[in-house]
PDB file of N, CA, C and O in Angstrom:
ATOM      1  N   UNK A   1      -1.296  71.017 -54.480  1.00  0.00           N
ATOM      2  CA  UNK A   1      -2.478  70.384 -55.005  1.00  0.00           C
ATOM      3  C   UNK A   1      -2.109  68.971 -55.457  1.00  0.00           C
ATOM      4  O   UNK A   1      -1.128  68.800 -56.181  1.00  0.00           O
ATOM      5  N   UNK A   2      -2.849  67.985 -55.059  1.00  0.00           N
ATOM      6  CA  UNK A   2      -2.541  66.623 -55.511  1.00  0.00           C
ATOM      7  C   UNK A   2      -2.688  66.504 -57.022  1.00  0.00           C
ATOM      8  O   UNK A   2      -3.532  67.161 -57.630  1.00  0.00           O
ATOM      9  N   UNK A   3      -1.865  65.668 -57.611  1.00  0.00           N
ATOM     10  CA  UNK A   3      -1.865  65.510 -59.063  1.00  0.00           C
ATOM     11  C   UNK A   3      -3.221  65.059 -59.597  1.00  0.00           C
ATOM     12  O   UNK A   3      -3.630  65.478 -60.679  1.00  0.00           O
ATOM     13  N   UNK A   4      -3.917  64.212 -58.849  1.00  0.00           N
ATOM     14  CA  UNK A   4      -5.203  63.698 -59.317  1.00  0.00           C
ATOM     15  C   UNK A   4      -6.246  64.801 -59.485  1.00  0.00           C
ATOM     16  O   UNK A   4      -7.168  64.649 -60.286  1.00  0.00           O
ATOM     17  N   UNK A   5      -6.122  65.911 -58.746  1.00  0.00           N
ATOM     18  CA  UNK A   5      -7.097  66.992 -58.872  1.00  0.00           C
ATOM     19  C   UNK A   5      -6.841  67.838 -60.119  1.00  0.00           C
ATOM     20  O   UNK A   5      -7.682  68.655 -60.492  1.00  0.00           O
ATOM     21  N   UNK A   6      -5.688  67.651 -60.765  1.00  0.00           N
ATOM     22  CA  UNK A   6      -5.392  68.396 -61.981  1.00  0.00           C
ATOM     23  C   UNK A   6      -5.923  67.702 -63.228  1.00  0.00           C
ATOM     24  O   UNK A   6      -5.918  68.284 -64.313  1.00  0.00           O
ATOM     25  N   UNK A   7      -6.373  66.483 -63.082  1.00  0.00           N
ATOM     26  CA  UNK A   7      -6.878  65.716 -64.216  1.00  0.00           C
ATOM     27  C   UNK A   7      -8.389  65.904 -64.317  1.00  0.00           C
ATOM     28  O   UNK A   7      -9.120  65.741 -63.340  1.00  0.00           O
ATOM     29  N   UNK A   8      -8.836  66.250 -65.519  1.00  0.00           N
ATOM     30  CA  UNK A   8     -10.265  66.456 -65.748  1.00  0.00           C
ATOM     31  C   UNK A   8     -10.914  65.143 -66.171  1.00  0.00           C
ATOM     32  O   UNK A   8     -10.291  64.290 -66.803  1.00  0.00           O
ATOM     33  N   UNK A   9     -12.165  65.011 -65.809  1.00  0.00           N
ATOM     34  CA  UNK A   9     -12.933  63.877 -66.323  1.00  0.00           C
ATOM     35  C   UNK A   9     -13.178  64.123 -67.814  1.00  0.00           C
ATOM     36  O   UNK A   9     -12.979  65.238 -68.299  1.00  0.00           O
ATOM     37  N   UNK A  10     -13.601  63.106 -68.529  1.00  0.00           N
ATOM     38  CA  UNK A  10     -13.819  63.274 -69.970  1.00  0.00           C
ATOM     39  C   UNK A  10     -14.864  64.342 -70.287  1.00  0.00           C
ATOM     40  O   UNK A  10     -14.633  65.152 -71.184  1.00  0.00           O
ATOM     41  N   UNK A  11     -16.017  64.381 -69.583  1.00  0.00           N
ATOM     42  CA  UNK A  11     -16.984  65.457 -69.873  1.00  0.00           C
ATOM     43  C   UNK A  11     -16.416  66.849 -69.573  1.00  0.00           C
ATOM     44  O   UNK A  11     -16.673  67.794 -70.320  1.00  0.00           O
ATOM     45  N   UNK A  12     -15.650  66.983 -68.489  1.00  0.00           N
ATOM     46  CA  UNK A  12     -15.045  68.276 -68.163  1.00  0.00           C
ATOM     47  C   UNK A  12     -14.029  68.669 -69.226  1.00  0.00           C
ATOM     48  O   UNK A  12     -13.961  69.832 -69.626  1.00  0.00           O
ATOM     49  N   UNK A  13     -13.234  67.696 -69.687  1.00  0.00           N
ATOM     50  CA  UNK A  13     -12.232  67.969 -70.705  1.00  0.00           C
ATOM     51  C   UNK A  13     -12.900  68.393 -72.007  1.00  0.00           C
ATOM     52  O   UNK A  13     -12.458  69.345 -72.649  1.00  0.00           O
ATOM     53  N   UNK A  14     -13.970  67.689 -72.405  1.00  0.00           N
ATOM     54  CA  UNK A  14     -14.683  68.040 -73.634  1.00  0.00           C
ATOM     55  C   UNK A  14     -15.289  69.436 -73.534  1.00  0.00           C
ATOM     56  O   UNK A  14     -15.277  70.195 -74.503  1.00  0.00           O
ATOM     57  N   UNK A  15     -15.815  69.768 -72.364  1.00  0.00           N
ATOM     58  CA  UNK A  15     -16.380  71.103 -72.169  1.00  0.00           C
ATOM     59  C   UNK A  15     -15.284  72.167 -72.252  1.00  0.00           C
ATOM     60  O   UNK A  15     -15.495  73.219 -72.856  1.00  0.00           O
ATOM     61  N   UNK A  16     -14.127  71.910 -71.660  1.00  0.00           N
ATOM     62  CA  UNK A  16     -13.017  72.855 -71.701  1.00  0.00           C
ATOM     63  C   UNK A  16     -12.511  73.044 -73.128  1.00  0.00           C
ATOM     64  O   UNK A  16     -12.212  74.167 -73.536  1.00  0.00           O
ATOM     65  N   UNK A  17     -12.414  71.968 -73.881  1.00  0.00           N
ATOM     66  CA  UNK A  17     -11.972  72.057 -75.280  1.00  0.00           C
ATOM     67  C   UNK A  17     -12.979  72.855 -76.103  1.00  0.00           C
ATOM     68  O   UNK A  17     -12.586  73.679 -76.929  1.00  0.00           O
ATOM     69  N   UNK A  18     -14.263  72.621 -75.887  1.00  0.00           N
ATOM     70  CA  UNK A  18     -15.295  73.362 -76.622  1.00  0.00           C
ATOM     71  C   UNK A  18     -15.260  74.846 -76.259  1.00  0.00           C
ATOM     72  O   UNK A  18     -15.389  75.696 -77.140  1.00  0.00           O
ATOM     73  N   UNK A  19     -15.091  75.167 -74.989  1.00  0.00           N
ATOM     74  CA  UNK A  19     -14.987  76.560 -74.558  1.00  0.00           C
ATOM     75  C   UNK A  19     -13.770  77.234 -75.205  1.00  0.00           C
ATOM     76  O   UNK A  19     -13.854  78.368 -75.676  1.00  0.00           O
ATOM     77  N   UNK A  20     -12.649  76.524 -75.222  1.00  0.00           N
ATOM     78  CA  UNK A  20     -11.427  77.024 -75.847  1.00  0.00           C
ATOM     79  C   UNK A  20     -11.652  77.267 -77.342  1.00  0.00           C
ATOM     80  O   UNK A  20     -11.233  78.297 -77.870  1.00  0.00           O
ATOM     81  N   UNK A  21     -12.314  76.320 -78.029  1.00  0.00           N
ATOM     82  CA  UNK A  21     -12.597  76.462 -79.460  1.00  0.00           C
ATOM     83  C   UNK A  21     -13.488  77.674 -79.734  1.00  0.00           C
ATOM     84  O   UNK A  21     -13.251  78.435 -80.673  1.00  0.00           O
ATOM     85  N   UNK A  22     -14.510  77.840 -78.901  1.00  0.00           N
ATOM     86  CA  UNK A  22     -15.428  78.971 -79.098  1.00  0.00           C
ATOM     87  C   UNK A  22     -14.741  80.309 -78.860  1.00  0.00           C
ATOM     88  O   UNK A  22     -14.993  81.274 -79.581  1.00  0.00           O
ATOM     89  N   UNK A  23     -13.883  80.374 -77.863  1.00  0.00           N
ATOM     90  CA  UNK A  23     -13.157  81.626 -77.602  1.00  0.00           C
ATOM     91  C   UNK A  23     -12.234  81.961 -78.760  1.00  0.00           C
ATOM     92  O   UNK A  23     -12.153  83.119 -79.169  1.00  0.00           O
ATOM     93  N   UNK A  24     -11.539  80.965 -79.295  1.00  0.00           N
ATOM     94  CA  UNK A  24     -10.680  81.222 -80.440  1.00  0.00           C
ATOM     95  C   UNK A  24     -11.487  81.671 -81.648  1.00  0.00           C
ATOM     96  O   UNK A  24     -11.089  82.600 -82.351  1.00  0.00           O
ATOM     97  N   UNK A  25     -12.606  81.026 -81.891  1.00  0.00           N
ATOM     98  CA  UNK A  25     -13.467  81.415 -82.996  1.00  0.00           C
ATOM     99  C   UNK A  25     -13.929  82.861 -82.830  1.00  0.00           C
ATOM    100  O   UNK A  25     -13.948  83.627 -83.792  1.00  0.00           O
ATOM    101  N   UNK A  26     -14.299  83.225 -81.612  1.00  0.00           N
ATOM    102  CA  UNK A  26     -14.728  84.590 -81.315  1.00  0.00           C
ATOM    103  C   UNK A  26     -13.623  85.589 -81.641  1.00  0.00           C
ATOM    104  O   UNK A  26     -13.877  86.595 -82.303  1.00  0.00           O
ATOM    105  N   UNK A  27     -12.404  85.324 -81.184  1.00  0.00           N
ATOM    106  CA  UNK A  27     -11.295  86.247 -81.420  1.00  0.00           C
ATOM    107  C   UNK A  27     -10.920  86.311 -82.900  1.00  0.00           C
ATOM    108  O   UNK A  27     -10.603  87.390 -83.399  1.00  0.00           O
ATOM    109  N   UNK A  28     -10.949  85.184 -83.614  1.00  0.00           N
ATOM    110  CA  UNK A  28     -10.673  85.198 -85.043  1.00  0.00           C
ATOM    111  C   UNK A  28     -11.752  85.970 -85.798  1.00  0.00           C
ATOM    112  O   UNK A  28     -11.449  86.688 -86.751  1.00  0.00           O
ATOM    113  N   UNK A  29     -13.007  85.826 -85.379  1.00  0.00           N
ATOM    114  CA  UNK A  29     -14.095  86.558 -86.021  1.00  0.00           C
ATOM    115  C   UNK A  29     -13.891  88.064 -85.851  1.00  0.00           C
ATOM    116  O   UNK A  29     -14.008  88.826 -86.811  1.00  0.00           O
ATOM    117  N   UNK A  30     -13.588  88.482 -84.629  1.00  0.00           N
ATOM    118  CA  UNK A  30     -13.357  89.899 -84.389  1.00  0.00           C
ATOM    119  C   UNK A  30     -12.157  90.398 -85.183  1.00  0.00           C
ATOM    120  O   UNK A  30     -12.196  91.481 -85.767  1.00  0.00           O
ATOM    121  N   UNK A  31     -11.085  89.597 -85.201  1.00  0.00           N
ATOM    122  CA  UNK A  31      -9.896  89.988 -85.954  1.00  0.00           C
ATOM    123  C   UNK A  31     -10.174  90.097 -87.441  1.00  0.00           C
ATOM    124  O   UNK A  31      -9.709  91.034 -88.091  1.00  0.00           O
ATOM    125  N   UNK A  32     -10.922  89.154 -87.988  1.00  0.00           N
ATOM    126  CA  UNK A  32     -11.283  89.215 -89.400  1.00  0.00           C
ATOM    127  C   UNK A  32     -12.181  90.397 -89.710  1.00  0.00           C
ATOM    128  O   UNK A  32     -12.018  91.056 -90.737  1.00  0.00           O
ATOM    129  N   UNK A  33     -13.132  90.666 -88.822  1.00  0.00           N
ATOM    130  CA  UNK A  33     -14.008  91.821 -89.021  1.00  0.00           C
ATOM    131  C   UNK A  33     -13.199  93.116 -88.978  1.00  0.00           C
ATOM    132  O   UNK A  33     -13.444  94.026 -89.770  1.00  0.00           O
ATOM    133  N   UNK A  34     -12.247  93.203 -88.070  1.00  0.00           N
ATOM    134  CA  UNK A  34     -11.409  94.402 -87.965  1.00  0.00           C
ATOM    135  C   UNK A  34     -10.574  94.591 -89.226  1.00  0.00           C
ATOM    136  O   UNK A  34     -10.415  95.711 -89.712  1.00  0.00           O
ATOM    137  N   UNK A  35     -10.047  93.501 -89.745  1.00  0.00           N
ATOM    138  CA  UNK A  35      -9.166  93.583 -90.906  1.00  0.00           C
ATOM    139  C   UNK A  35      -9.935  93.789 -92.213  1.00  0.00           C
ATOM    140  O   UNK A  35      -9.511  94.579 -93.056  1.00  0.00           O
ATOM    141  N   UNK A  36     -11.057  93.092 -92.392  1.00  0.00           N
ATOM    142  CA  UNK A  36     -11.739  93.080 -93.680  1.00  0.00           C
ATOM    143  C   UNK A  36     -13.038  93.889 -93.729  1.00  0.00           C
ATOM    144  O   UNK A  36     -13.507  94.212 -94.820  1.00  0.00           O
ATOM    145  N   UNK A  37     -13.629  94.222 -92.590  1.00  0.00           N
ATOM    146  CA  UNK A  37     -14.891  94.954 -92.574  1.00  0.00           C
ATOM    147  C   UNK A  37     -14.941  95.822 -91.318  1.00  0.00           C
ATOM    148  O   UNK A  37     -15.602  95.485 -90.336  1.00  0.00           O
ATOM    149  N   UNK A  38     -14.238  96.929 -91.373  1.00  0.00           N
ATOM    150  CA  UNK A  38     -14.076  97.774 -90.186  1.00  0.00           C
ATOM    151  C   UNK A  38     -15.410  98.340 -89.684  1.00  0.00           C
ATOM    152  O   UNK A  38     -15.580  98.533 -88.480  1.00  0.00           O
ATOM    153  N   UNK A  39     -16.352  98.606 -90.587  1.00  0.00           N
ATOM    154  CA  UNK A  39     -17.659  99.107 -90.138  1.00  0.00           C
ATOM    155  C   UNK A  39     -18.382  98.063 -89.292  1.00  0.00           C
ATOM    156  O   UNK A  39     -18.991  98.392 -88.274  1.00  0.00           O
ATOM    157  N   UNK A  40     -18.311  96.812 -89.717  1.00  0.00           N
ATOM    158  CA  UNK A  40     -18.930  95.728 -88.939  1.00  0.00           C
ATOM    159  C   UNK A  40     -18.232  95.589 -87.587  1.00  0.00           C
ATOM    160  O   UNK A  40     -18.886  95.404 -86.561  1.00  0.00           O
ATOM    161  N   UNK A  41     -16.916  95.679 -87.593  1.00  0.00           N
ATOM    162  CA  UNK A  41     -16.150  95.599 -86.350  1.00  0.00           C
ATOM    163  C   UNK A  41     -16.575  96.708 -85.387  1.00  0.00           C
ATOM    164  O   UNK A  41     -16.764  96.462 -84.196  1.00  0.00           O
ATOM    165  N   UNK A  42     -16.722  97.915 -85.903  1.00  0.00           N
ATOM    166  CA  UNK A  42     -17.148  99.039 -85.051  1.00  0.00           C
ATOM    167  C   UNK A  42     -18.545  98.791 -84.488  1.00  0.00           C
ATOM    168  O   UNK A  42     -18.817  99.124 -83.335  1.00  0.00           O
ATOM    169  N   UNK A  43     -19.434  98.205 -85.299  1.00  0.00           N
ATOM    170  CA  UNK A  43     -20.783  97.892 -84.820  1.00  0.00           C
ATOM    171  C   UNK A  43     -20.739  96.827 -83.726  1.00  0.00           C
ATOM    172  O   UNK A  43     -21.495  96.900 -82.757  1.00  0.00           O
ATOM    173  N   UNK A  44     -19.860  95.844 -83.878  1.00  0.00           N
ATOM    174  CA  UNK A  44     -19.721  94.803 -82.852  1.00  0.00           C
ATOM    175  C   UNK A  44     -19.227  95.385 -81.536  1.00  0.00           C
ATOM    176  O   UNK A  44     -19.547  94.864 -80.468  1.00  0.00           O
ATOM    177  N   UNK A  45     -18.459  96.449 -81.605  1.00  0.00           N
ATOM    178  CA  UNK A  45     -17.869  97.034 -80.411  1.00  0.00           C
ATOM    179  C   UNK A  45     -18.805  97.995 -79.674  1.00  0.00           C
ATOM    180  O   UNK A  45     -18.492  98.429 -78.565  1.00  0.00           O
ATOM    181  N   UNK A  46     -19.942  98.330 -80.272  1.00  0.00           N
ATOM    182  CA  UNK A  46     -20.886  99.228 -79.613  1.00  0.00           C
ATOM    183  C   UNK A  46     -21.429  98.598 -78.343  1.00  0.00           C
ATOM    184  O   UNK A  46     -21.737  97.406 -78.317  1.00  0.00           O
ATOM    185  N   UNK A  47     -21.544  99.384 -77.306  1.00  0.00           N
ATOM    186  CA  UNK A  47     -22.085  98.876 -76.043  1.00  0.00           C
ATOM    187  C   UNK A  47     -23.519  98.386 -76.225  1.00  0.00           C
ATOM    188  O   UNK A  47     -23.920  97.406 -75.597  1.00  0.00           O
ATOM    189  N   UNK A  48     -24.290  99.051 -77.072  1.00  0.00           N
ATOM    190  CA  UNK A  48     -25.684  98.636 -77.287  1.00  0.00           C
ATOM    191  C   UNK A  48     -25.758  97.258 -77.950  1.00  0.00           C
ATOM    192  O   UNK A  48     -26.697  96.503 -77.696  1.00  0.00           O
ATOM    193  N   UNK A  49     -24.788  96.927 -78.788  1.00  0.00           N
ATOM    194  CA  UNK A  49     -24.767  95.608 -79.430  1.00  0.00           C
ATOM    195  C   UNK A  49     -24.569  94.526 -78.383  1.00  0.00           C
ATOM    196  O   UNK A  49     -25.260  93.507 -78.394  1.00  0.00           O
ATOM    197  N   UNK A  50     -23.631  94.745 -77.486  1.00  0.00           N
ATOM    198  CA  UNK A  50     -23.365  93.766 -76.428  1.00  0.00           C
ATOM    199  C   UNK A  50     -24.591  93.598 -75.533  1.00  0.00           C
ATOM    200  O   UNK A  50     -24.916  92.483 -75.126  1.00  0.00           O
ATOM    201  N   UNK A  51     -25.266  94.693 -75.230  1.00  0.00           N
ATOM    202  CA  UNK A  51     -26.469  94.618 -74.387  1.00  0.00           C
ATOM    203  C   UNK A  51     -27.546  93.775 -75.071  1.00  0.00           C
ATOM    204  O   UNK A  51     -28.182  92.942 -74.425  1.00  0.00           O
ATOM    205  N   UNK A  52     -27.753  93.983 -76.371  1.00  0.00           N
ATOM    206  CA  UNK A  52     -28.745  93.195 -77.113  1.00  0.00           C
ATOM    207  C   UNK A  52     -28.368  91.715 -77.120  1.00  0.00           C
ATOM    208  O   UNK A  52     -29.231  90.850 -76.969  1.00  0.00           O
ATOM    209  N   UNK A  53     -27.090  91.428 -77.294  1.00  0.00           N
ATOM    210  CA  UNK A  53     -26.637  90.038 -77.292  1.00  0.00           C
ATOM    211  C   UNK A  53     -26.864  89.397 -75.930  1.00  0.00           C
ATOM    212  O   UNK A  53     -27.293  88.247 -75.847  1.00  0.00           O
ATOM    213  N   UNK A  54     -26.578  90.139 -74.860  1.00  0.00           N
ATOM    214  CA  UNK A  54     -26.788  89.609 -73.511  1.00  0.00           C
ATOM    215  C   UNK A  54     -28.277  89.356 -73.250  1.00  0.00           C
ATOM    216  O   UNK A  54     -28.634  88.351 -72.636  1.00  0.00           O
ATOM    217  N   UNK A  55     -29.135  90.251 -73.707  1.00  0.00           N
ATOM    218  CA  UNK A  55     -30.578  90.058 -73.536  1.00  0.00           C
ATOM    219  C   UNK A  55     -31.047  88.798 -74.250  1.00  0.00           C
ATOM    220  O   UNK A  55     -31.805  88.009 -73.686  1.00  0.00           O
ATOM    221  N   UNK A  56     -30.604  88.607 -75.476  1.00  0.00           N
ATOM    222  CA  UNK A  56     -31.007  87.404 -76.235  1.00  0.00           C
ATOM    223  C   UNK A  56     -30.484  86.138 -75.570  1.00  0.00           C
ATOM    224  O   UNK A  56     -31.220  85.164 -75.415  1.00  0.00           O
ATOM    225  N   UNK A  57     -29.228  86.153 -75.182  1.00  0.00           N
ATOM    226  CA  UNK A  57     -28.618  84.976 -74.581  1.00  0.00           C
ATOM    227  C   UNK A  57     -29.273  84.618 -73.256  1.00  0.00           C
ATOM    228  O   UNK A  57     -29.537  83.445 -72.990  1.00  0.00           O
ATOM    229  N   UNK A  58     -29.537  85.619 -72.425  1.00  0.00           N
ATOM    230  CA  UNK A  58     -30.075  85.367 -71.089  1.00  0.00           C
ATOM    231  C   UNK A  58     -31.591  85.197 -71.065  1.00  0.00           C
ATOM    232  O   UNK A  58     -32.158  84.894 -70.015  1.00  0.00           O
ATOM    233  N   UNK A  59     -32.246  85.384 -72.190  1.00  0.00           N
ATOM    234  CA  UNK A  59     -33.705  85.244 -72.200  1.00  0.00           C
ATOM    235  C   UNK A  59     -34.144  83.802 -71.940  1.00  0.00           C
ATOM    236  O   UNK A  59     -35.294  83.573 -71.563  1.00  0.00           O
ATOM    237  N   UNK A  60     -33.260  82.832 -72.131  1.00  0.00           N
ATOM    238  CA  UNK A  60     -33.622  81.440 -71.850  1.00  0.00           C
ATOM    239  C   UNK A  60     -33.320  81.046 -70.408  1.00  0.00           C
ATOM    240  O   UNK A  60     -33.769  79.992 -69.960  1.00  0.00           O
ATOM    241  N   UNK A  61     -32.581  81.854 -69.679  1.00  0.00           N
ATOM    242  CA  UNK A  61     -32.168  81.509 -68.316  1.00  0.00           C
ATOM    243  C   UNK A  61     -33.325  81.330 -67.331  1.00  0.00           C
ATOM    244  O   UNK A  61     -33.236  80.447 -66.478  1.00  0.00           O
ATOM    245  N   UNK A  62     -34.411  82.118 -67.398  1.00  0.00           N
ATOM    246  CA  UNK A  62     -35.483  81.911 -66.412  1.00  0.00           C
ATOM    247  C   UNK A  62     -36.063  80.504 -66.433  1.00  0.00           C
ATOM    248  O   UNK A  62     -36.507  80.006 -65.399  1.00  0.00           O
ATOM    249  N   UNK A  63     -36.066  79.859 -67.587  1.00  0.00           N
ATOM    250  CA  UNK A  63     -36.591  78.514 -67.674  1.00  0.00           C
ATOM    251  C   UNK A  63     -35.690  77.511 -66.970  1.00  0.00           C
ATOM    252  O   UNK A  63     -36.097  76.384 -66.688  1.00  0.00           O
ATOM    253  N   UNK A  64     -34.459  77.934 -66.688  1.00  0.00           N
ATOM    254  CA  UNK A  64     -33.516  77.069 -65.993  1.00  0.00           C
ATOM    255  C   UNK A  64     -33.406  77.465 -64.523  1.00  0.00           C
ATOM    256  O   UNK A  64     -32.522  76.986 -63.813  1.00  0.00           O
ATOM    257  N   UNK A  65     -34.297  78.334 -64.072  1.00  0.00           N
ATOM    258  CA  UNK A  65     -34.348  78.709 -62.665  1.00  0.00           C
ATOM    259  C   UNK A  65     -33.453  79.869 -62.281  1.00  0.00           C
ATOM    260  O   UNK A  65     -33.318  80.169 -61.095  1.00  0.00           O
ATOM    261  N   UNK A  66     -32.830  80.539 -63.258  1.00  0.00           N
ATOM    262  CA  UNK A  66     -31.945  81.653 -62.933  1.00  0.00           C
ATOM    263  C   UNK A  66     -32.306  82.841 -63.801  1.00  0.00           C
ATOM    264  O   UNK A  66     -31.907  82.904 -64.964  1.00  0.00           O
ATOM    265  N   UNK A  67     -33.057  83.784 -63.250  1.00  0.00           N
ATOM    266  CA  UNK A  67     -33.438  84.946 -64.042  1.00  0.00           C
ATOM    267  C   UNK A  67     -32.742  86.224 -63.588  1.00  0.00           C
ATOM    268  O   UNK A  67     -33.087  87.304 -64.068  1.00  0.00           O
ATOM    269  N   UNK A  68     -31.786  86.136 -62.689  1.00  0.00           N
ATOM    270  CA  UNK A  68     -31.075  87.328 -62.201  1.00  0.00           C
ATOM    271  C   UNK A  68     -30.300  88.013 -63.322  1.00  0.00           C
ATOM    272  O   UNK A  68     -30.428  89.229 -63.467  1.00  0.00           O
ATOM    273  N   UNK A  69     -29.499  87.301 -64.130  1.00  0.00           N
ATOM    274  CA  UNK A  69     -28.787  87.999 -65.204  1.00  0.00           C
ATOM    275  C   UNK A  69     -29.730  88.695 -66.180  1.00  0.00           C
ATOM    276  O   UNK A  69     -29.447  89.809 -66.621  1.00  0.00           O
ATOM    277  N   UNK A  70     -30.837  88.059 -66.521  1.00  0.00           N
ATOM    278  CA  UNK A  70     -31.798  88.685 -67.426  1.00  0.00           C
ATOM    279  C   UNK A  70     -32.366  89.949 -66.806  1.00  0.00           C
ATOM    280  O   UNK A  70     -32.488  90.966 -67.490  1.00  0.00           O
ATOM    281  N   UNK A  71     -32.714  89.909 -65.536  1.00  0.00           N
ATOM    282  CA  UNK A  71     -33.231  91.102 -64.862  1.00  0.00           C
ATOM    283  C   UNK A  71     -32.221  92.243 -64.908  1.00  0.00           C
ATOM    284  O   UNK A  71     -32.587  93.394 -65.147  1.00  0.00           O
ATOM    285  N   UNK A  72     -30.959  91.923 -64.681  1.00  0.00           N
ATOM    286  CA  UNK A  72     -29.907  92.952 -64.701  1.00  0.00           C
ATOM    287  C   UNK A  72     -29.851  93.623 -66.070  1.00  0.00           C
ATOM    288  O   UNK A  72     -29.803  94.850 -66.156  1.00  0.00           O
ATOM    289  N   UNK A  73     -29.856  92.824 -67.146  1.00  0.00           N
ATOM    290  CA  UNK A  73     -29.761  93.396 -68.483  1.00  0.00           C
ATOM    291  C   UNK A  73     -31.047  94.111 -68.893  1.00  0.00           C
ATOM    292  O   UNK A  73     -30.985  95.079 -69.651  1.00  0.00           O
ATOM    293  N   UNK A  74     -32.205  93.667 -68.419  1.00  0.00           N
ATOM    294  CA  UNK A  74     -33.448  94.385 -68.696  1.00  0.00           C
ATOM    295  C   UNK A  74     -33.452  95.738 -68.009  1.00  0.00           C
ATOM    296  O   UNK A  74     -33.885  96.732 -68.591  1.00  0.00           O
ATOM    297  N   UNK A  75     -32.978  95.781 -66.787  1.00  0.00           N
ATOM    298  CA  UNK A  75     -32.889  97.066 -66.069  1.00  0.00           C
ATOM    299  C   UNK A  75     -31.910  97.987 -66.791  1.00  0.00           C
ATOM    300  O   UNK A  75     -32.188  99.169 -66.988  1.00  0.00           O
ATOM    301  N   UNK A  76     -30.756  97.433 -67.186  1.00  0.00           N
ATOM    302  CA  UNK A  76     -29.766  98.243 -67.895  1.00  0.00           C
ATOM    303  C   UNK A  76     -30.348  98.788 -69.198  1.00  0.00           C
ATOM    304  O   UNK A  76     -30.096  99.939 -69.557  1.00  0.00           O
ATOM    305  N   UNK A  77     -31.123  97.970 -69.903  1.00  0.00           N
ATOM    306  CA  UNK A  77     -31.715  98.398 -71.166  1.00  0.00           C
ATOM    307  C   UNK A  77     -32.737  99.523 -70.967  1.00  0.00           C
ATOM    308  O   UNK A  77     -32.830 100.429 -71.794  1.00  0.00           O
ATOM    309  N   UNK A  78     -33.493  99.466 -69.884  1.00  0.00           N
ATOM    310  CA  UNK A  78     -34.503 100.499 -69.634  1.00  0.00           C
ATOM    311  C   UNK A  78     -33.883 101.812 -69.178  1.00  0.00           C
ATOM    312  O   UNK A  78     -34.507 102.867 -69.297  1.00  0.00           O
ATOM    313  N   UNK A  79     -32.670 101.759 -68.660  1.00  0.00           N
ATOM    314  CA  UNK A  79     -32.002 102.981 -68.201  1.00  0.00           C
ATOM    315  C   UNK A  79     -31.321 103.723 -69.340  1.00  0.00           C
ATOM    316  O   UNK A  79     -30.883 104.859 -69.155  1.00  0.00           O
ATOM    317  N   UNK A  80     -31.224 103.121 -70.490  1.00  0.00           N
ATOM    318  CA  UNK A  80     -30.522 103.752 -71.620  1.00  0.00           C
ATOM    319  C   UNK A  80     -31.451 104.542 -72.473  1.00  0.00           C
ATOM    320  O   UNK A  80     -31.026 105.136 -73.463  1.00  0.00           O
TER     321      UNK A  80
END
């Protein structure tokens, strides 16, 4: 791979740094919940919690022209 293809543009770099920051925050939150509030941690780990989060997150996607993920989670929710 040429060296120039390994260099990110400034917007790409900022997006990568923000994604990295959010992932770390997510893992620290889960770790803190596990250590200090095990009941909350167990609730976060429930499959139904993740499904609700996915529904909320993907509910804005149809306005951006992509409603496939929302449809998938709506179907999954109706099957439960």
